[in-house]
C-alpha positions in Angstrom: -23.5 19.7 -11.0 -26.6 18.5 -9.0 -26.0 15.7 -6.7 -28.4 13.4 -8.5 -26.3 13.7 -11.6 -23.1 13.1 -9.7 -24.6 9.8 -8.1 -25.9 8.5 -11.4 -22.3 9.2 -12.9 -20.8 7.3 -10.1 -23.3 4.3 -10.5 -22.5 4.2 -14.2 -18.8 4.7 -14.0 -18.2 2.2 -11.1 -20.8 -0.3 -12.4 -22.5 -0.2 -9.1 -26.1 -0.6 -8.1 -26.7 0.0 -4.5 -30.3 -1.0 -4.9 -29.6 -4.6 -5.5 -28.0 -4.9 -1.8 -30.2 -5.5 1.1 -29.9 -3.5 4.3 -27.8 -5.9 6.3 -25.3 -5.9 3.6 -25.3 -2.0 3.4 -24.9 -2.1 7.2 -22.0 -4.4 7.2 -20.2 -2.1 4.5 -21.1 1.1 6.2 -19.6 -0.5 9.4 -16.5 -1.3 7.6 -16.3 2.1 6.1 -16.7 3.7 9.8 -13.8 1.3 11.1 -11.6 2.2 8.4 -12.2 5.8 8.7 -11.6 5.5 12.6 -8.1 3.6 11.8 -7.2 6.4 9.3 -7.7 9.2 11.7 -5.8 7.5 14.3 -2.9 6.5 12.1 -2.5 9.5 10.0 -0.9 11.7 12.7 1.7 9.1 13.6 2.5 8.7 9.8 2.9 12.4 9.5 5.1 12.6 12.7 7.2 9.8 11.3 7.6 11.6 7.8 9.0 14.6 9.7 11.4 12.4 11.8 12.6 10.6 8.7 13.1 14.0 6.8 15.3 15.0 10.0 17.0 11.7 9.9 18.0 11.9 6.2 19.4 15.3 6.6 21.5 14.3 9.5 22.6 11.2 7.4 23.6 13.1 4.4 25.6 15.6 6.7 27.3 12.4 8.1 28.2 11.0 4.7 29.7 14.4 3.7 31.9 14.7 7.0 33.1 11.1 6.3 34.2 12.1 2.7 36.0 15.0 4.3 37.7 12.7 6.9 38.6 10.2 4.3 40.2 13.0 2.1 42.1 14.2 5.2 43.4 10.7 6.0 44.2 10.1 2.4 46.4 13.4 2.2 48.0 12.3 5.6 49.0 8.9 4.0 50.3 10.4 1.0 52.4 12.8 2.9 53.5 10.2 5.4 54.6 7.9 2.4 56.6 10.7 0.7 58.4 11.8 3.7 59.0 8.5 5.3 62.8 8.3 6.2 62.8 4.6 7.7 63.1 5.9 11.3 60.2 8.2 12.0 56.9 8.9 10.6 55.7 12.6 9.7 53.5 12.7 12.8 56.4 11.5 15.1 59.2 13.6 13.8 59.9 16.8 15.6 61.4 18.3 12.5 58.1 18.0 10.4 56.0 20.2 12.8 55.5 22.8 10.0 54.5 20.2 7.6 51.9 18.9 9.9 50.1 22.2 10.3 49.6 22.6 6.5 
């Protein structure tokens, strides 16, 4: 598609007539666009770096949550074992007769 046709379609679609602005307004808008593109070029690499570090943090946090679930399961099993074999004198972990039970 020729450039002139694209420009006319943009004018029509966006309802913009750049001919109605004077040169000072055009220069002001051009400077704003240049400033914005400069900021984007400076900020975009930092955003990409942050995205990577957040992805790494997410993976680490997910692994931590799964490890805590496993730990809570182990503690729950220990408490159940402790309550079922409690003999009013010694707990499972302190009783020397229960060494085989603790290994399981």
